[in-house]
All heavy atoms as a GROMACS GRO file, in nm:
protein
  596
    1MET      N    1  -0.089  -1.984   0.180
    1MET     CA    2  -0.186  -1.946   0.272
    1MET      C    3  -0.318  -1.910   0.195
    1MET      O    4  -0.311  -1.841   0.088
    1MET     CB    5  -0.140  -1.825   0.352
    1MET     CG    6  -0.236  -1.773   0.454
    1MET     SD    7  -0.163  -1.640   0.548
    1MET     CE    8  -0.276  -1.627   0.677
    2ALA      N    9  -0.429  -1.952   0.241
    2ALA     CA   10  -0.557  -1.929   0.173
    2ALA      C   11  -0.600  -1.783   0.191
    2ALA      O   12  -0.570  -1.724   0.294
    2ALA     CB   13  -0.663  -2.020   0.233
    3GLU      N   14  -0.664  -1.731   0.092
    3GLU     CA   15  -0.714  -1.592   0.097
    3GLU      C   16  -0.828  -1.588   0.200
    3GLU      O   17  -0.911  -1.679   0.210
    3GLU     CB   18  -0.765  -1.551  -0.039
    3GLU     CG   19  -0.811  -1.410  -0.046
    3GLU     CD   20  -0.857  -1.368  -0.185
    3GLU    OE1   21  -0.812  -1.426  -0.282
    3GLU    OE2   22  -0.946  -1.282  -0.194
    4LYS      N   23  -0.831  -1.482   0.278
    4LYS     CA   24  -0.936  -1.462   0.376
    4LYS      C   25  -1.070  -1.433   0.309
    4LYS      O   26  -1.075  -1.360   0.213
    4LYS     CB   27  -0.903  -1.346   0.471
    4LYS     CG   28  -0.785  -1.368   0.555
    4LYS     CD   29  -0.771  -1.262   0.663
    4LYS     CE   30  -0.736  -1.123   0.605
    4LYS     NZ   31  -0.710  -1.022   0.704
    5ARG      N   32  -1.175  -1.498   0.361
    5ARG     CA   33  -1.310  -1.473   0.306
    5ARG      C   34  -1.362  -1.342   0.354
    5ARG      O   35  -1.423  -1.272   0.275
    5ARG     CB   36  -1.402  -1.591   0.352
    5ARG     CG   37  -1.545  -1.565   0.298
    5ARG     CD   38  -1.635  -1.682   0.337
    5ARG     NE   39  -1.768  -1.652   0.286
    5ARG     CZ   40  -1.872  -1.730   0.308
    5ARG    NH1   41  -1.859  -1.843   0.373
    5ARG    NH2   42  -1.993  -1.700   0.263
    6PHE      N   43  -1.338  -1.310   0.479
    6PHE     CA   44  -1.390  -1.184   0.534
    6PHE      C   45  -1.278  -1.089   0.570
    6PHE      O   46  -1.174  -1.130   0.619
    6PHE     CB   47  -1.478  -1.213   0.662
    6PHE     CG   48  -1.606  -1.284   0.634
    6PHE    CD1   49  -1.616  -1.420   0.646
    6PHE    CD2   50  -1.715  -1.209   0.589
    6PHE    CE1   51  -1.735  -1.482   0.620
    6PHE    CE2   52  -1.834  -1.273   0.563
    6PHE     CZ   53  -1.844  -1.410   0.577
    7LEU      N   54  -1.306  -0.958   0.547
    7LEU     CA   55  -1.205  -0.857   0.576
    7LEU      C   56  -1.263  -0.762   0.685
    7LEU      O   57  -1.383  -0.736   0.684
    7LEU     CB   58  -1.173  -0.778   0.451
    7LEU     CG   59  -1.128  -0.853   0.332
    7LEU    CD1   60  -1.128  -0.765   0.206
    7LEU    CD2   61  -0.991  -0.909   0.355
    8THR      N   62  -1.175  -0.712   0.766
    8THR     CA   63  -1.221  -0.607   0.862
    8THR      C   64  -1.238  -0.478   0.785
    8THR      O   65  -1.184  -0.462   0.676
    8THR     CB   66  -1.116  -0.590   0.973
    8THR    OG1   67  -0.996  -0.540   0.914
    8THR    CG2   68  -1.089  -0.720   1.044
    9LEU      N   69  -1.302  -0.380   0.847
    9LEU     CA   70  -1.307  -0.246   0.788
    9LEU      C   71  -1.170  -0.184   0.768
    9LEU      O   72  -1.151  -0.113   0.674
    9LEU     CB   73  -1.402  -0.154   0.863
    9LEU     CG   74  -1.557  -0.197   0.872
    9LEU    CD1   75  -1.633  -0.085   0.935
    9LEU    CD2   76  -1.602  -0.232   0.733
   10ALA      N   77  -1.085  -0.216   0.862
   10ALA     CA   78  -0.946  -0.163   0.849
   10ALA      C   79  -0.878  -0.221   0.725
   10ALA      O   80  -0.810  -0.151   0.650
   10ALA     CB   81  -0.867  -0.199   0.972
   11ASP      N   82  -0.902  -0.352   0.699
   11ASP     CA   83  -0.849  -0.417   0.576
   11ASP      C   84  -0.904  -0.351   0.452
   11ASP      O   85  -0.829  -0.324   0.358
   11ASP     CB   86  -0.881  -0.568   0.577
   11ASP     CG   87  -0.811  -0.646   0.685
   11ASP    OD1   88  -0.711  -0.601   0.741
   11ASP    OD2   89  -0.864  -0.758   0.718
   12VAL      N   90  -1.035  -0.330   0.457
   12VAL     CA   91  -1.104  -0.270   0.339
   12VAL      C   92  -1.046  -0.129   0.313
   12VAL      O   93  -1.015  -0.090   0.204
   12VAL     CB   94  -1.254  -0.267   0.359
   12VAL    CG1   95  -1.321  -0.187   0.250
   12VAL    CG2   96  -1.314  -0.405   0.364
   13GLY      N   97  -1.035  -0.052   0.424
   13GLY     CA   98  -0.978   0.080   0.405
   13GLY      C   99  -0.838   0.085   0.352
   13GLY      O  100  -0.803   0.172   0.271
   14GLU      N  101  -0.760  -0.019   0.392
   14GLU     CA  102  -0.623  -0.028   0.341
   14GLU      C  103  -0.622  -0.062   0.189
   14GLU      O  104  -0.549  -0.001   0.115
   14GLU     CB  105  -0.547  -0.136   0.414
   14GLU     CG  106  -0.399  -0.142   0.382
   14GLU     CD  107  -0.326  -0.234   0.471
   14GLU    OE1  108  -0.352  -0.237   0.595
   14GLU    OE2  109  -0.245  -0.314   0.422
   15VAL      N  110  -0.712  -0.152   0.150
   15VAL     CA  111  -0.717  -0.189   0.005
   15VAL      C  112  -0.761  -0.066  -0.077
   15VAL      O  113  -0.706  -0.043  -0.185
   15VAL     CB  114  -0.823  -0.307  -0.016
   15VAL    CG1  115  -0.845  -0.326  -0.162
   15VAL    CG2  116  -0.762  -0.434   0.051
   16LEU      N  117  -0.861   0.007  -0.030
   16LEU     CA  118  -0.915   0.120  -0.105
   16LEU      C  119  -0.836   0.250  -0.080
   16LEU      O  120  -0.857   0.350  -0.144
   16LEU     CB  121  -1.062   0.146  -0.068
   16LEU     CG  122  -1.156   0.035  -0.103
   16LEU    CD1  123  -1.296   0.065  -0.050
   16LEU    CD2  124  -1.159   0.007  -0.253
   17ASN      N  125  -0.742   0.245   0.014
   17ASN     CA  126  -0.664   0.360   0.052
   17ASN      C  127  -0.754   0.478   0.097
   17ASN      O  128  -0.736   0.589   0.050
   17ASN     CB  129  -0.569   0.402  -0.060
   17ASN     CG  130  -0.460   0.498  -0.011
   17ASN    OD1  131  -0.420   0.490   0.101
   17ASN    ND2  132  -0.413   0.580  -0.102
   18ILE      N  133  -0.848   0.448   0.185
   18ILE     CA  134  -0.939   0.547   0.240
   18ILE      C  135  -0.937   0.537   0.394
   18ILE      O  136  -0.892   0.436   0.446
   18ILE     CB  137  -1.083   0.534   0.186
   18ILE    CG1  138  -1.140   0.396   0.220
   18ILE    CG2  139  -1.088   0.560   0.037
   18ILE    CD1  140  -1.288   0.379   0.179
   19SER      N  141  -0.984   0.638   0.458
   19SER     CA  142  -0.991   0.643   0.602
   19SER      C  143  -1.092   0.544   0.661
   19SER      O  144  -1.182   0.500   0.593
   19SER     CB  145  -1.020   0.781   0.655
   19SER     OG  146  -1.160   0.812   0.630
   20SER      N  147  -1.077   0.513   0.789
   20SER     CA  148  -1.174   0.419   0.853
   20SER      C  149  -1.313   0.483   0.854
   20SER      O  150  -1.413   0.409   0.838
   20SER     CB  151  -1.127   0.388   0.994
   20SER     OG  152  -1.110   0.503   1.071
   21SER      N  153  -1.326   0.613   0.866
   21SER     CA  154  -1.455   0.676   0.868
   21SER      C  155  -1.521   0.670   0.733
   21SER      O  156  -1.641   0.649   0.722
   21SER     CB  157  -1.454   0.818   0.921
   21SER     OG  158  -1.372   0.900   0.837
   22GLN      N  159  -1.442   0.682   0.625
   22GLN     CA  160  -1.494   0.668   0.491
   22GLN      C  161  -1.542   0.521   0.467
   22GLN      O  162  -1.648   0.498   0.403
   22GLN     CB  163  -1.392   0.704   0.388
   22GLN     CG  164  -1.363   0.850   0.385
   22GLN     CD  165  -1.249   0.889   0.292
   22GLN    OE1  166  -1.140   0.829   0.307
   22GLN    NE2  167  -1.272   0.981   0.196
   23THR      N  168  -1.467   0.427   0.514
   23THR     CA  169  -1.502   0.282   0.499
   23THR      C  170  -1.632   0.257   0.570
   23THR      O  171  -1.725   0.192   0.519
   23THR     CB  172  -1.389   0.194   0.554
   23THR    OG1  173  -1.263   0.228   0.490
   23THR    CG2  174  -1.421   0.048   0.528
   24TYR      N  175  -1.641   0.306   0.695
   24TYR     CA  176  -1.759   0.288   0.776
   24TYR      C  177  -1.883   0.352   0.708
   24TYR      O  178  -1.994   0.289   0.703
   24TYR     CB  179  -1.741   0.346   0.916
   24TYR     CG  180  -1.856   0.321   1.010
   24TYR    CD1  181  -1.887   0.198   1.057
   24TYR    CD2  182  -1.932   0.432   1.050
   24TYR    CE1  183  -1.988   0.173   1.145
   24TYR    CE2  184  -2.040   0.409   1.141
   24TYR     CZ  185  -2.066   0.284   1.190
   24TYR     OH  186  -2.171   0.261   1.273
   25ALA      N  187  -1.866   0.466   0.652
   25ALA     CA  188  -1.978   0.538   0.577
   25ALA      C  189  -2.023   0.453   0.457
   25ALA      O  190  -2.140   0.446   0.431
   25ALA     CB  191  -1.935   0.675   0.536
   26LEU      N  192  -1.934   0.393   0.386
   26LEU     CA  193  -1.973   0.304   0.269
   26LEU      C  194  -2.056   0.190   0.316
   26LEU      O  195  -2.151   0.155   0.254
   26LEU     CB  196  -1.847   0.251   0.201
   26LEU     CG  197  -1.766   0.346   0.112
   26LEU    CD1  198  -1.636   0.276   0.066
   26LEU    CD2  199  -1.849   0.394  -0.005
   27VAL      N  200  -2.017   0.132   0.431
   27VAL     CA  201  -2.093   0.019   0.486
   27VAL      C  202  -2.226   0.062   0.537
   27VAL      O  203  -2.333   0.003   0.509
   27VAL     CB  204  -2.010  -0.055   0.598
   27VAL    CG1  205  -2.092  -0.151   0.675
   27VAL    CG2  206  -1.888  -0.123   0.531
   28ARG      N  207  -2.230   0.167   0.618
   28ARG     CA  208  -2.356   0.216   0.674
   28ARG      C  209  -2.457   0.266   0.573
   28ARG      O  210  -2.573   0.253   0.591
   28ARG     CB  211  -2.328   0.330   0.775
   28ARG     CG  212  -2.249   0.291   0.900
   28ARG     CD  213  -2.324   0.200   0.988
   28ARG     NE  214  -2.439   0.273   1.046
   28ARG     CZ  215  -2.527   0.224   1.129
   28ARG    NH1  216  -2.520   0.099   1.168
   28ARG    NH2  217  -2.620   0.303   1.175
   29SER      N  218  -2.408   0.318   0.457
   29SER     CA  219  -2.496   0.361   0.351
   29SER      C  220  -2.554   0.242   0.273
   29SER      O  221  -2.646   0.260   0.195
   29SER     CB  222  -2.425   0.456   0.260
   29SER     OG  223  -2.330   0.386   0.179
   30GLY      N  224  -2.491   0.126   0.288
   30GLY     CA  225  -2.530   0.010   0.207
   30GLY      C  226  -2.462   0.002   0.076
   30GLY      O  227  -2.484  -0.094  -0.002
   31GLU      N  228  -2.378   0.100   0.043
   31GLU     CA  229  -2.305   0.097  -0.081
   31GLU      C  230  -2.211  -0.021  -0.092
   31GLU      O  231  -2.188  -0.079  -0.197
   31GLU     CB  232  -2.231   0.231  -0.102
   31GLU     CG  233  -2.175   0.246  -0.236
   31GLU     CD  234  -2.120   0.388  -0.260
   31GLU    OE1  235  -2.143   0.480  -0.179
   31GLU    OE2  236  -2.045   0.405  -0.359
   32LEU      N  237  -2.152  -0.058   0.023
   32LEU     CA  238  -2.061  -0.169   0.035
   32LEU      C  239  -2.124  -0.272   0.135
   32LEU      O  240  -2.129  -0.244   0.256
   32LEU     CB  241  -1.921  -0.128   0.084
   32LEU     CG  242  -1.820  -0.238   0.104
   32LEU    CD1  243  -1.792  -0.313  -0.029
   32LEU    CD2  244  -1.689  -0.179   0.158
   33PRO      N  245  -2.172  -0.385   0.081
   33PRO     CA  246  -2.240  -0.479   0.169
   33PRO      C  247  -2.146  -0.538   0.277
   33PRO      O  248  -2.032  -0.570   0.247
   33PRO     CB  249  -2.289  -0.594   0.077
   33PRO     CG  250  -2.292  -0.529  -0.056
   33PRO     CD  251  -2.181  -0.425  -0.060
   34ALA      N  252  -2.197  -0.550   0.398
   34ALA     CA  253  -2.118  -0.606   0.506
   34ALA      C  254  -2.207  -0.668   0.612
   34ALA      O  255  -2.331  -0.653   0.602
   34ALA     CB  256  -2.036  -0.494   0.574
   35ILE      N  257  -2.149  -0.746   0.700
   35ILE     CA  258  -2.224  -0.809   0.808
   35ILE      C  259  -2.162  -0.772   0.943
   35ILE      O  260  -2.048  -0.732   0.945
   35ILE     CB  261  -2.229  -0.964   0.795
   35ILE    CG1  262  -2.086  -1.018   0.798
   35ILE    CG2  263  -2.299  -1.007   0.667
   35ILE    CD1  264  -2.083  -1.172   0.812
   36GLN      N  265  -2.244  -0.781   1.046
   36GLN     CA  266  -2.196  -0.759   1.180
   36GLN      C  267  -2.184  -0.894   1.243
   36GLN      O  268  -2.274  -0.975   1.236
   36GLN     CB  269  -2.285  -0.669   1.261
   36GLN     CG  270  -2.269  -0.524   1.227
   36GLN     CD  271  -2.345  -0.432   1.320
   36GLN    OE1  272  -2.472  -0.435   1.316
   36GLN    NE2  273  -2.279  -0.358   1.397
   37VAL      N  274  -2.069  -0.915   1.310
   37VAL     CA  275  -2.045  -1.045   1.378
   37VAL      C  276  -2.000  -1.024   1.520
   37VAL      O  277  -1.951  -0.918   1.554
   37VAL     CB  278  -1.941  -1.128   1.301
   37VAL    CG1  279  -1.991  -1.170   1.165
   37VAL    CG2  280  -1.810  -1.056   1.290
   38GLY      N  281  -2.021  -1.126   1.602
   38GLY     CA  282  -1.970  -1.122   1.737
   38GLY      C  283  -2.053  -1.038   1.831
   38GLY      O  284  -2.141  -0.965   1.786
   39GLY      N  285  -2.022  -1.052   1.961
   39GLY     CA  286  -2.095  -0.981   2.064
   39GLY      C  287  -2.083  -0.827   2.057
   39GLY      O  288  -2.172  -0.759   2.099
   40ARG      N  289  -1.975  -0.778   1.998
   40ARG     CA  290  -1.955  -0.636   1.984
   40ARG      C  291  -2.001  -0.583   1.852
   40ARG      O  292  -1.986  -0.463   1.819
   40ARG     CB  293  -1.809  -0.600   2.011
   40ARG     CG  294  -1.769  -0.627   2.156
   40ARG     CD  295  -1.634  -0.582   2.186
   40ARG     NE  296  -1.530  -0.651   2.103
   40ARG     CZ  297  -1.407  -0.611   2.092
   40ARG    NH1  298  -1.364  -0.501   2.152
   40ARG    NH2  299  -1.321  -0.679   2.015
   41GLY      N  300  -2.058  -0.672   1.766
   41GLY     CA  301  -2.107  -0.626   1.637
   41GLY      C  302  -2.003  -0.571   1.544
   41GLY      O  303  -2.026  -0.467   1.472
   42GLN      N  304  -1.889  -0.631   1.538
   42GLN     CA  305  -1.779  -0.586   1.450
   42GLN      C  306  -1.821  -0.614   1.305
   42GLN      O  307  -1.878  -0.717   1.273
   42GLN     CB  308  -1.653  -0.652   1.486
   42GLN     CG  309  -1.601  -0.618   1.622
   42GLN     CD  310  -1.470  -0.685   1.658
   42GLN    OE1  311  -1.414  -0.762   1.575
   42GLN    NE2  312  -1.420  -0.653   1.771
   43TRP      N  313  -1.785  -0.521   1.219
   43TRP     CA  314  -1.818  -0.529   1.076
   43TRP      C  315  -1.720  -0.618   1.002
   43TRP      O  316  -1.598  -0.604   1.028
   43TRP     CB  317  -1.827  -0.396   1.012
   43TRP     CG  318  -1.940  -0.311   1.055
   43TRP    CD1  319  -1.943  -0.214   1.153
   43TRP    CD2  320  -2.074  -0.317   1.007
   43TRP    NE1  321  -2.068  -0.161   1.166
   43TRP    CE2  322  -2.150  -0.219   1.079
   43TRP    CE3  323  -2.140  -0.393   0.910
   43TRP    CZ2  324  -2.284  -0.201   1.055
   43TRP    CZ3  325  -2.277  -0.371   0.885
   43TRP    CH2  326  -2.345  -0.283   0.960
   44ARG      N  327  -1.773  -0.694   0.907
   44ARG     CA  328  -1.688  -0.777   0.814
   44ARG      C  329  -1.744  -0.763   0.673
   44ARG      O  330  -1.863  -0.759   0.656
   44ARG     CB  331  -1.680  -0.919   0.856
   44ARG     CG  332  -1.616  -0.948   0.989
   44ARG     CD  333  -1.466  -0.913   0.991
   44ARG     NE  334  -1.404  -0.946   1.112
   44ARG     CZ  335  -1.387  -0.867   1.214
   44ARG    NH1  336  -1.429  -0.743   1.203
   44ARG    NH2  337  -1.324  -0.903   1.322
   45VAL      N  338  -1.651  -0.757   0.579
   45VAL     CA  339  -1.688  -0.745   0.435
   45VAL      C  340  -1.629  -0.866   0.367
   45VAL      O  341  -1.509  -0.896   0.384
   45VAL     CB  342  -1.632  -0.619   0.374
   45VAL    CG1  343  -1.659  -0.614   0.223
   45VAL    CG2  344  -1.686  -0.494   0.444
   46GLU      N  345  -1.714  -0.941   0.291
   46GLU     CA  346  -1.663  -1.053   0.213
   46GLU      C  347  -1.568  -1.001   0.104
   46GLU      O  348  -1.602  -0.899   0.039
   46GLU     CB  349  -1.776  -1.133   0.152
   46GLU     CG  350  -1.836  -1.232   0.250
   46GLU     CD  351  -1.932  -1.329   0.177
   46GLU    OE1  352  -2.047  -1.290   0.157
   46GLU    OE2  353  -1.884  -1.440   0.146
   47ALA      N  354  -1.459  -1.068   0.084
   47ALA     CA  355  -1.360  -1.033  -0.018
   47ALA      C  356  -1.427  -1.016  -0.155
   47ALA      O  357  -1.396  -0.916  -0.226
   47ALA     CB  358  -1.243  -1.126  -0.020
   48HIS      N  359  -1.512  -1.109  -0.194
   48HIS     CA  360  -1.574  -1.094  -0.323
   48HIS      C  361  -1.668  -0.979  -0.331
   48HIS      O  362  -1.690  -0.920  -0.443
   48HIS     CB  363  -1.640  -1.228  -0.366
   48HIS     CG  364  -1.781  -1.252  -0.312
   48HIS    ND1  365  -1.890  -1.218  -0.377
   48HIS    CD2  366  -1.812  -1.313  -0.199
   48HIS    CE1  367  -1.991  -1.250  -0.303
   48HIS    NE2  368  -1.951  -1.310  -0.196
   49LYS      N  369  -1.731  -0.938  -0.218
   49LYS     CA  370  -1.822  -0.818  -0.222
   49LYS      C  371  -1.732  -0.692  -0.250
   49LYS      O  372  -1.776  -0.598  -0.315
   49LYS     CB  373  -1.896  -0.805  -0.093
   49LYS     CG  374  -2.006  -0.909  -0.080
   49LYS     CD  375  -2.115  -0.892  -0.180
   49LYS     CE  376  -2.230  -0.989  -0.153
   49LYS     NZ  377  -2.333  -0.980  -0.259
   50LEU      N  378  -1.618  -0.693  -0.186
   50LEU     CA  379  -1.526  -0.576  -0.206
   50LEU      C  380  -1.480  -0.572  -0.350
   50LEU      O  381  -1.482  -0.463  -0.414
   50LEU     CB  382  -1.399  -0.588  -0.117
   50LEU     CG  383  -1.296  -0.480  -0.135
   50LEU    CD1  384  -1.354  -0.340  -0.110
   50LEU    CD2  385  -1.177  -0.505  -0.041
   51GLU      N  386  -1.450  -0.687  -0.409
   51GLU     CA  387  -1.411  -0.690  -0.552
   51GLU      C  388  -1.528  -0.642  -0.646
   51GLU      O  389  -1.508  -0.574  -0.739
   51GLU     CB  390  -1.362  -0.832  -0.597
   51GLU     CG  391  -1.233  -0.869  -0.531
   51GLU     CD  392  -1.117  -0.774  -0.560
   51GLU    OE1  393  -1.108  -0.726  -0.672
   51GLU    OE2  394  -1.038  -0.747  -0.466
   52GLU      N  395  -1.650  -0.686  -0.610
   52GLU     CA  396  -1.765  -0.634  -0.687
   52GLU      C  397  -1.784  -0.491  -0.674
   52GLU      O  398  -1.816  -0.416  -0.768
   52GLU     CB  399  -1.896  -0.709  -0.635
   52GLU     CG  400  -1.905  -0.853  -0.672
   52GLU     CD  401  -2.025  -0.920  -0.608
   52GLU    OE1  402  -2.103  -0.851  -0.535
   52GLU    OE2  403  -2.036  -1.039  -0.632
   53TYR      N  404  -1.761  -0.436  -0.550
   53TYR     CA  405  -1.769  -0.289  -0.532
   53TYR      C  406  -1.667  -0.220  -0.620
   53TYR      O  407  -1.697  -0.116  -0.680
   53TYR     CB  408  -1.746  -0.256  -0.380
   53TYR     CG  409  -1.734  -0.109  -0.358
   53TYR    CD1  410  -1.849  -0.030  -0.351
   53TYR    CD2  411  -1.610  -0.048  -0.347
   53TYR    CE1  412  -1.837   0.110  -0.335
   53TYR    CE2  413  -1.598   0.089  -0.327
   53TYR     CZ  414  -1.714   0.167  -0.321
   53TYR     OH  415  -1.701   0.302  -0.308
   54ILE      N  416  -1.542  -0.270  -0.618
   54ILE     CA  417  -1.438  -0.205  -0.697
   54ILE      C  418  -1.472  -0.211  -0.846
   54ILE      O  419  -1.456  -0.112  -0.916
   54ILE     CB  420  -1.301  -0.275  -0.671
   54ILE    CG1  421  -1.257  -0.244  -0.525
   54ILE    CG2  422  -1.196  -0.228  -0.766
   54ILE    CD1  423  -1.146  -0.327  -0.473
   55SER      N  424  -1.521  -0.326  -0.895
   55SER     CA  425  -1.561  -0.331  -1.034
   55SER      C  426  -1.668  -0.236  -1.067
   55SER      O  427  -1.666  -0.169  -1.171
   55SER     CB  428  -1.609  -0.478  -1.069
   55SER     OG  429  -1.504  -0.570  -1.057
   56GLY      N  430  -1.770  -0.224  -0.977
   56GLY     CA  431  -1.876  -0.129  -0.998
   56GLY      C  432  -1.827   0.011  -1.001
   56GLY      O  433  -1.874   0.098  -1.078
   57ALA      N  434  -1.731   0.039  -0.918
   57ALA     CA  435  -1.671   0.176  -0.912
   57ALA      C  436  -1.602   0.210  -1.041
   57ALA      O  437  -1.614   0.325  -1.091
   57ALA     CB  438  -1.575   0.192  -0.797
   58TYR      N  439  -1.536   0.114  -1.104
   58TYR     CA  440  -1.475   0.134  -1.235
   58TYR      C  441  -1.577   0.161  -1.340
   58TYR      O  442  -1.562   0.250  -1.424
   58TYR     CB  443  -1.388   0.009  -1.276
   58TYR     CG  444  -1.246   0.013  -1.226
   58TYR    CD1  445  -1.201  -0.078  -1.137
   58TYR    CD2  446  -1.154   0.109  -1.275
   58TYR    CE1  447  -1.075  -0.080  -1.087
   58TYR    CE2  448  -1.025   0.112  -1.228
   58TYR     CZ  449  -0.983   0.015  -1.134
   58TYR     OH  450  -0.854   0.019  -1.088
   59GLU      N  451  -1.688   0.083  -1.337
   59GLU     CA  452  -1.796   0.105  -1.434
   59GLU      C  453  -1.863   0.242  -1.417
   59GLU      O  454  -1.887   0.309  -1.517
   59GLU     CB  455  -1.903  -0.004  -1.415
   59GLU     CG  456  -1.849  -0.141  -1.459
   59GLU     CD  457  -1.944  -0.254  -1.423
   59GLU    OE1  458  -2.058  -0.234  -1.376
   59GLU    OE2  459  -1.905  -0.372  -1.443
   60ARG      N  460  -1.886   0.279  -1.290
   60ARG     CA  461  -1.950   0.413  -1.270
   60ARG      C  462  -1.857   0.524  -1.315
   60ARG      O  463  -1.900   0.625  -1.372
   60ARG     CB  464  -1.983   0.428  -1.120
   60ARG     CG  465  -2.103   0.343  -1.072
   60ARG     CD  466  -2.143   0.371  -0.932
   60ARG     NE  467  -2.037   0.353  -0.836
   60ARG     CZ  468  -2.013   0.233  -0.774
   60ARG    NH1  469  -2.077   0.126  -0.811
   60ARG    NH2  470  -1.914   0.225  -0.688
   61THR      N  471  -1.727   0.506  -1.285
   61THR     CA  472  -1.628   0.610  -1.327
   61THR      C  473  -1.625   0.622  -1.477
   61THR      O  474  -1.626   0.734  -1.535
   61THR     CB  475  -1.493   0.579  -1.271
   61THR    OG1  476  -1.499   0.573  -1.128
   61THR    CG2  477  -1.387   0.682  -1.315
   62ALA      N  478  -1.618   0.506  -1.546
   62ALA     CA  479  -1.616   0.510  -1.692
   62ALA      C  480  -1.741   0.574  -1.750
   62ALA      O  481  -1.729   0.655  -1.844
   62ALA     CB  482  -1.598   0.365  -1.749
   63ALA      N  483  -1.854   0.543  -1.694
   63ALA     CA  484  -1.979   0.604  -1.742
   63ALA      C  485  -1.980   0.755  -1.718
   63ALA      O  486  -2.026   0.829  -1.805
   63ALA     CB  487  -2.098   0.537  -1.676
   64SER      N  488  -1.931   0.797  -1.606
   64SER     CA  489  -1.927   0.935  -1.570
   64SER      C  490  -1.831   1.013  -1.669
   64SER      O  491  -1.865   1.124  -1.713
   64SER     CB  492  -1.877   0.955  -1.426
   64SER     OG  493  -1.861   1.088  -1.393
   65ILE      N  494  -1.719   0.952  -1.699
   65ILE     CA  495  -1.620   1.017  -1.788
   65ILE      C  496  -1.685   1.028  -1.928
   65ILE      O  497  -1.677   1.130  -1.994
   65ILE     CB  498  -1.493   0.939  -1.792
   65ILE    CG1  499  -1.417   0.952  -1.659
   65ILE    CG2  500  -1.401   0.983  -1.910
   65ILE    CD1  501  -1.301   0.860  -1.640
   66LYS      N  502  -1.750   0.920  -1.970
   66LYS     CA  503  -1.813   0.919  -2.101
   66LYS      C  504  -1.920   1.023  -2.107
   66LYS      O  505  -1.931   1.102  -2.206
   66LYS     CB  506  -1.869   0.781  -2.131
   66LYS     CG  507  -1.922   0.765  -2.267
   66LYS     CD  508  -1.968   0.621  -2.291
   66LYS     CE  509  -2.019   0.600  -2.432
   66LYS     NZ  510  -2.055   0.461  -2.459
   67GLU      N  511  -2.000   1.034  -2.002
   67GLU     CA  512  -2.107   1.137  -1.996
   67GLU      C  513  -2.048   1.280  -1.999
   67GLU      O  514  -2.097   1.364  -2.070
   67GLU     CB  515  -2.191   1.115  -1.872
   67GLU     CG  516  -2.310   1.206  -1.857
   67GLU     CD  517  -2.392   1.180  -1.738
   67GLU    OE1  518  -2.423   1.063  -1.711
   67GLU    OE2  519  -2.420   1.276  -1.663
   68SER      N  520  -1.938   1.300  -1.925
   68SER     CA  521  -1.878   1.432  -1.919
   68SER      C  522  -1.818   1.471  -2.056
   68SER      O  523  -1.829   1.581  -2.098
   68SER     CB  524  -1.767   1.434  -1.817
   68SER     OG  525  -1.817   1.423  -1.687
   69ALA      N  526  -1.761   1.368  -2.125
   69ALA     CA  527  -1.706   1.397  -2.259
   69ALA      C  528  -1.816   1.431  -2.353
   69ALA      O  529  -1.800   1.519  -2.437
   69ALA     CB  530  -1.624   1.277  -2.302
   70ALA      N  531  -1.925   1.357  -2.348
   70ALA     CA  532  -2.039   1.387  -2.437
   70ALA      C  533  -2.092   1.526  -2.410
   70ALA      O  534  -2.131   1.599  -2.502
   70ALA     CB  535  -2.147   1.284  -2.418
   71GLN      N  536  -2.104   1.564  -2.285
   71GLN     CA  537  -2.157   1.693  -2.244
   71GLN      C  538  -2.063   1.804  -2.299
   71GLN      O  539  -2.107   1.908  -2.354
   71GLN     CB  540  -2.170   1.708  -2.093
   71GLN     CG  541  -2.227   1.838  -2.044
   71GLN     CD  542  -2.367   1.863  -2.092
   71GLN    OE1  543  -2.446   1.770  -2.089
   71GLN    NE2  544  -2.402   1.982  -2.128
   72ALA      N  545  -1.930   1.781  -2.285
   72ALA     CA  546  -1.835   1.880  -2.333
   72ALA      C  547  -1.843   1.895  -2.486
   72ALA      O  548  -1.831   2.005  -2.539
   72ALA     CB  549  -1.694   1.839  -2.291
   73SER      N  550  -1.863   1.784  -2.549
   73SER     CA  551  -1.878   1.786  -2.698
   73SER      C  552  -2.001   1.863  -2.741
   73SER      O  553  -1.993   1.944  -2.831
   73SER     CB  554  -1.880   1.645  -2.751
   73SER     OG  555  -1.899   1.641  -2.887
   74ASP      N  556  -2.112   1.840  -2.672
   74ASP     CA  557  -2.234   1.914  -2.692
   74ASP      C  558  -2.215   2.063  -2.666
   74ASP      O  559  -2.268   2.144  -2.745
   74ASP     CB  560  -2.353   1.860  -2.612
   74ASP     CG  561  -2.397   1.717  -2.657
   74ASP    OD1  562  -2.358   1.676  -2.766
   74ASP    OD2  563  -2.469   1.657  -2.582
   75ASP      N  564  -2.147   2.099  -2.561
   75ASP     CA  565  -2.121   2.236  -2.528
   75ASP      C  566  -2.039   2.305  -2.636
   75ASP      O  567  -2.059   2.425  -2.668
   75ASP     CB  568  -2.052   2.248  -2.394
   75ASP     CG  569  -2.147   2.211  -2.280
   75ASP    OD1  570  -2.272   2.200  -2.300
   75ASP    OD2  571  -2.095   2.191  -2.164
   76ASN      N  572  -1.943   2.234  -2.690
   76ASN     CA  573  -1.853   2.289  -2.792
   76ASN      C  574  -1.927   2.315  -2.926
   76ASN      O  575  -1.889   2.401  -3.005
   76ASN     CB  576  -1.734   2.204  -2.818
   76ASN     CG  577  -1.635   2.206  -2.701
   76ASN    OD1  578  -1.632   2.299  -2.621
   76ASN    ND2  579  -1.555   2.096  -2.688
   77ARG      N  580  -2.033   2.236  -2.947
   77ARG     CA  581  -2.111   2.257  -3.070
   77ARG      C  582  -2.204   2.378  -3.065
   77ARG      O  583  -2.245   2.421  -3.169
   77ARG     CB  584  -2.192   2.131  -3.097
   77ARG     CG  585  -2.114   2.009  -3.135
   77ARG     CD  586  -2.201   1.891  -3.163
   77ARG     NE  587  -2.116   1.771  -3.181
   77ARG     CZ  588  -2.158   1.653  -3.164
   77ARG    NH1  589  -2.281   1.629  -3.136
   77ARG    NH2  590  -2.075   1.550  -3.183
   78SER      N  591  -2.227   2.418  -2.947
   78SER     CA  592  -2.323   2.531  -2.928
   78SER      C  593  -2.262   2.666  -2.962
   78SER      O  594  -2.147   2.693  -2.973
   78SER     CB  595  -2.372   2.541  -2.781
   78SER     OG  596  -2.445   2.421  -2.753
   0.00000   0.00000   0.00000
């Protein structure tokens, strides 16, 4: 079976293990790119956009950890 190009917000929430309101907030803030489709304006996220978001989250987390470690090291020198 071919991988789906578009995911529902429920699918995205399941992948990220977050609530539907958290998923919706990511989309509404623009942090996670999505489109609205259909007459009811249902949200869809492209699978590759979700993967880019996850990769970016890993990068931001690593940078944050590195920054925190550097700050702790500087604090210990004082």
